[in-house]
C-alpha positions, 0 to 999 in steps of 0.5 A: 686143389681138389678136396680130400675124399671123406673117410667112409668107415667100414661098418660090419653087422656081425653074424648072429650070436646064439641069442640072435643079437648082432655086434655092430662095428665101424672100422675097429670101433665096437658100436654096440649090440643090435637085436633088430634092424632098428637097433643098427640104425640107432647105433649108427646114429649115435656114432654120427653115421646116420647118413648111411643107408644100412640096407643098401649102402656098400659100406655096410657088410652083413655077415651071416645074413642080411638086414632081415635075418635075426634068427633066435629072436622073437617075431613080436618086435614091432617095427 
């Protein structure tokens, strides 16, 4: 008997707000607000979704720009 495929959540990094922050959701669950790519990674880790490659994985939908688009936020955030 074949194993059932594991459910892969649909992760959305929403379009930037006026301050440049982006809401992150998985399916219908709000994971939090990110102000940098590192924040997205941390929110996914806290939700036990750290196996997801946020920049390359097909289950992450980037709305209003990709992983490098954080308009309105200062450029001094250290990676």
